[in-house]
N, C-alpha and C positions, 0 to 999 in steps of 0.2 A: 467380080473380084472386088472392084471398087465399091459396089454395093454392099458386099459382106463387111469391108473394111469400116464403110460409114456406119453401119448397124452396130458394130462393135464399140465404135467411138461413143455413138449415142447412149450405149447401155453403161459405158464407164462414166459418162457425164452424169447420167441419172443417178447411179450408185454414189458418186461423190457429193451429189447434191444432198442425196438422203443421210450420207454421213455427217455433212455440215449441220444438218437440221438437228440430228441426234446430239451433236456437239453443242449447238447454239442454245438449245432449249435448257439444258442443265446450267450453262454458264449464265444465262438470263435469270434462271431461278435463283442461283447463288448470288448474283448482283441485287436481286430484289431482297432476299433474306438479309444480305449484308447491310443494305440500306435501312432495312427496319430495324436492325440491331443498332445501327448508329443513332437512329433517330430516337432510341430508348437509352443511349448511352449517356445518362445524365442521373444524378440523383434524384430519386423520386419521392422519398419521404424522409426528412431530416429528423423526424421523432424516433426514428429506428437507430439513430446514434446512441441512444440510451441502452437498449438491449446488446448493441455492438460492443460498447465499451464494457458493459457488465459481464459478457460471455466470452469475450475474446481478448481485448487489450487493456483490460484494467489490472491492477496489482494482482499478481499470481500467488496465491496463498491457500492452504487447506482451510477451508470453512469450518468453524466450530459449531456444534448445536447449541440450542438454548438450555439444553438439560444440563443439570448441575450435580457434581459429585462431591460430597463432603467427607474429608478423611480427617479422623481424629486421633492424636497420639494418645494413647492409654498408659503412658508412663507417668510418673509422679506429678509432671507438670499441669496436667488437667484433672487431677483427682479433685473431688469435692473439698477436701481439706484445704487445698492450695487455692483453688478458684473463688472460694468464698470471701476471700480477701480481696478480690479483684473488683473494681468498679467498671472496668472496660468489658470484661468476658460476658457478664449478664446483660449489658446495654446493647450488644449485638445479636442477641438471640432473635429478636424480631426480624431483623434483616435476613439472617440465615434462613429462618422459617419461610420468608417470602420468596426465597429462591427455590423452594420446594426441592431440596437436594435427596439424593439417595445417600444414606447414611453408613460409612465405612469405619469400622475400628481398626487400628494399628496395634496389634498386641504381639510384641517380638516380631518374628519373621511371618506372622499371620495376619493377613488383611482380610477381615470378615464383614460381610453385610449384616447390618444389624436391623431388626425390625422393630417398630414402636413410634410413638410420637417423638419427633426431633426435640422439642423442648425437655422432655423427660430424660431422654438419652444424654443430652447435654449436661443436665444438672445431677446426674446420678453415676458418675464415673468413680467407682470406688476401688476397682481393681488397680493395684499398683504394680504394673509390669516393670520389670528390671529395665527394659529397652524397647525401642520401636524402630522397626526397619524404614527410615524416612527415605533412603536412596532408592529403594525398589518402588515405594510409593510415588515418588516423583516421577520416576521412570515410566511407570504406568500412566500417570497423568499425561505426560508430553506424548507417549504413543497414541493415546486416545483422541477422542473427537469431542469430548465434553468439557465445558467449563469446569473449574474445580476449586474448592475452598480446602485449604490444609492448615490445621491448627496444630503447633508443635512447638516444642522448645529448641528445635534444630539439632539436638545432641543425637549423633548417629553412633550409638555404642555397639561394638561387636565383641563377642566372646572369643577372641583371639588376640594376636599380638597388636593388632590395630587400636584395641581398647576404645575410647572415645572419638578417635579420629581427629585429634584436637587441631591440626593444621592441615588436614586433608581437604582440598576443594571438591568433595565428593558430589556437589550438585552442579558444578560448573558445566559438564557436558549437556545435562538436560536443560539448563537455563539457556544455553547456547542455542539448542534446537528450538526452543519455544520462541526465542526471540528473532531468529533467522526466519522462522515460518511467518514472522509479521504479526505476532501476537503481544500481549502485555502482560506483566506481572506486577500487581500491587501488593505491598507488605506493610501491615501495620504491625509495630514493634512494641511491646508493652514491657516495661521494666518490672520485675518482681523479685522477691527474695524467697528463694525455695528453701523450706524447711527452717526459714528464719536464718539461714546460714550462707547460702550461694546466691551470688548475683547473677541470676538468670534472665533470660528474654522468653516471653511467649510470641511467637510469630503467626501472623494470621495471612497466609498466602492467598491471593486471588489470581487464579490463572484464567485470564480472560481475553476479549479482542475488542478493540474499540469500534469495530465496523458491526458488531452485534447491537441493535438498537437498545434493548433493555438488558445490557450486560450485568452481571453480578456486581461490577463496582458502581454502576448507576443506581443500584438498590442499596448497595452497602454505603455509598458516599457519606462520608461525615468528617467534620473536623476532629483530628486527634484531640484525645482528651489527656490533659496533664502529663503523665508519664508514657504517652503513647506518641510515636513518631510514624508518619506515613512516607513511604518511598515507593517510586514508580520506575519500573524498568521497561523500557520499550526501544525500538530502533526505527519505529515508523510514525508514531503518533504526535508529530510536531503539529502545532497549531498553525494552521493557514486561514487567514481571513481576507474575505474581499470587501474593502470599503468603497464600494460604488455609491454613486449619488442617488441611485434608485434601482430597483429590481429589474427594470428593463433599460437601465442605462449604464452598462460597464463603462469604464474609462477607456474607451477605445478613441484613437485619434479622429476627429471629425471628417477628416479627409477621406477616410475609408468607407464613410457611408454604411455603417453597420445596419443591417435588417433587425428592427426591433421586434417584428412579428415573429422571426425564427428563433431568436435568441433564448437560451434557457440554460439554467445553472444547477448543479447538483452538488453534494458536499466536497467531492474531490474532483470535479471537472466542469467544464461549461462548453456550449456550443455558440460560435459566432459566425455571421455571414457577411462578407464584405461586397458591397455593390459598386466595385470600381476596377477597372483594368490595371494589370500589372505594370503596365508601362507609366501609368499614373502613380502607382505606388512607389516605383522608383523615383519619378520626378520629384513628388511631393513629400515622400517620407525619407527615403535613403538620401536623396540629394537635396533635402528641403534648405531653403535660402533663409539666412538670417535677416528678419524684417528689417533691421536697422542698417546693416552694412550691405546686404545682397549677396554676401559670400555663402557659400555652402557651409551648413553647420557642421562641427566637429561631430561625428557620430550619428549624423542626421537627426530627424525628430522621432518620438516614440511611436510605436504601433500601438501598445496597451500598457496600462500602468493601473494601479490601485489594489494589486494583490500583495498582501503583507505576510511575511514568515516569521513567527516567534522563534528565532534561532536558539533560545535558552528554554524552551518549554519542557524540556525532558530533564530529569534528574542526572542522567548519566551520560549524556551527549550534548554538545553544542556544535551547531552548524557554522563552519568558517567560510565557505564559499559555494555558490550554486552556479549551474549552468543550464543549457537548453539542448535537448534532443528534438530534432524535426524529422517526421516521417510523411510520405505521400501514402495516406490509407485509402485512397480512391478505389483501386482495384479490389482490395480486401474487403471494403464497404459494400460495393456494388455486388460482389460474390455474395456477401450475406443477405443483401437487400433482395437480391434476384438470382436464384441459384441457376438459372439457365444463362446467366451472363458469363461469357469467357473473356480472358483467362480467368480461372478461379484459382486463387493464391492464398496461402496462409502467412506469407511473410510480408512485413511492411518494407516499404523502400526508404531507407534513411537518405535525407537530403543534408549535405554537410554545408555550412556556412550560408544558411538563409537568414536565421535569426540570430541575435546575441543578447546578453543580459547586461544592463547598466550597472558595472560593479560599484561604482561610487554610490549610487543611489541605495543599492543593497547595503553597503557597508554602513550607511548613514542611519536608516532605520528599518531595514528588513524588507523594503518595498521591492517588488519584482516589476522592473521596467524593461519591456521588450522592445528591441530595435531591430533594423534591418542590418545584417552583417556587412561589412564594408566590401567584402569580396563577392558578395552576390550577384549573379549574371543571369539567374533564371534556370540554371541547370537543376534538373530534378523534378520541375514541373511539367504537368501535361500542357501541352502547347497547341495552338491553333493550326499551326503549319502541319503538324503531325497527326493530331487528334483534334479535330475541329470541334465535336460535340463533348469532348471529354473535360469535364471539370476538375478541380482540384479540391481534395478534402485532406487538410494537414492536420496530423496529431503532433500537438506541440507539449512536450513532457518538460516541465521545470524539475529539474534533477539536482541532488545534491553532489557537488564536486569533491567537497572535503568537510569532514566531521571530526572532531576530537572528543575522546572520553574525558569525563570530568572526575575521574576517580581520584587522580593524585591532587587536583586542586580542592576537590571537596572531601578528602579521606575522612575528615572529622565527622561529616555527616554519615559516613558509613560505619563509624566506630559502634553504632547501636547493634551491629551484626557481630560484635563481640561479647563473650559471655565467660562464666565460670563454670566448669564441669563438676561433677559431683566427686571428682578425685582432687578438687582444689586447684586445679591447673586451668590457666587461661586458655579458652577454645575459640579458634578464629576460623573454624571450618566454614561457617556461613559467609563470613567476610571475605575469605579467600576464594569461595565458589563465585561470588558476585564479582570480585575484581577479575578473577580469571576469565569469566564470560564477557565482561565489559571490554577487557583489553584485547579480546580475539578478533582478528581483523574480519572474520567473517560475519560479525554481528554489527560492525560498523554501518551507519546508515547509508553510506555511499555505496555499500554492497547489498543491502537488503533490499528485495523488491526493486532491482535496478535504480534504487536510490530516487524513485518518483515521489515528488511532494504534491504536484498539482498538474492536471492536464488541461488544455484548451484545443477544441477541434475547430478549425478554422476552414470554411467553405469559400472558395473564389471561382471566378470564372477561368476557362481554358486561358493560359498565357499568352500574351500578345508580343512578348519579348523576343 
């Protein structure tokens, strides 16, 4: 009896040991795999920030093709009898031909593709159509994906009670959609007298985008001649300039020990790597001491400076105030860099009260001076206690907090969009279209493309705070 009991206990012990082995092996394997993953849990290739920015977290907009459509109003305004008196119209033929456009005529409600040499087509408009459907044409441009040139007198006549649509902002919605998409509209306005009687305008609209390297305006670009005025409509194309001492010397505080070998800059963003612990950043930047008094400087010392925003570089908007949005892009970038890395996330984690903008410096000359926020404590950073190997990759967006439209202050500049219709009445339809589009809140630069002016990616070590 005792021997049987002893054997049974031995069998149970052996079974328990075998079960422990089965459990122990997978746990050991998991620990090994986990250790391997942690060893690789660091940014491997900073050059991949470029495709990361371009494909994922740059300004979101529908990209236009380099192809160009040319739409020509075949009503009286562009007949040979009227254009032969113009000095501007023939002077731009070369630029139009360089754009290699597809030629479309607007004859009443018909928009027809014309075959033949562009030069010949432009110089031999003899049909005198009674009207041209400009609204449908511009709607088609905005819905499309090509750049476009539209030459017209802007008079949208309809064979109904609307007549010449004298004060109808019939292009406002299309203008809004184009600007909200982050694109640009350039308008050359030429004064002329139609039939030697009516004070009219010929408008040369260029629907394009500043992100296209050889866009149609870069080909067209010229100083207006005599009775021609150039107007630019955009919600995004503010001039942002980096006035650094040298290509590899951005104006980053010396304390931060920027890595000159990994630094690079593109047109709308740059990458910086700081070789210093966060505890030292807090000590020497956030709580920087005044060298004369030894007291902590109000607002601390700067992190970086030397980025300048031309707040008045657009005809239709002026920037009043800017701010900063900060995101920890580390997980998203590691997912992009190494698809086997977990967790795979599409969203950036916003960090509030990490950086702030020196408002006085910006008001003085448009300079962006970045500082540590007074309330910053390290929250939002990957830290050594939780993630020993996890670095930080910060996406720092300089954004527009407030922008005002210039329409009321510059209303006289927009008077060029008023003309006399063939019925002898004043026609403000283009003027009203532009005013309506500019004043719509959805077109304001603080709303379009998240208000982003410029982006700085900053890599740091895991936080020791």
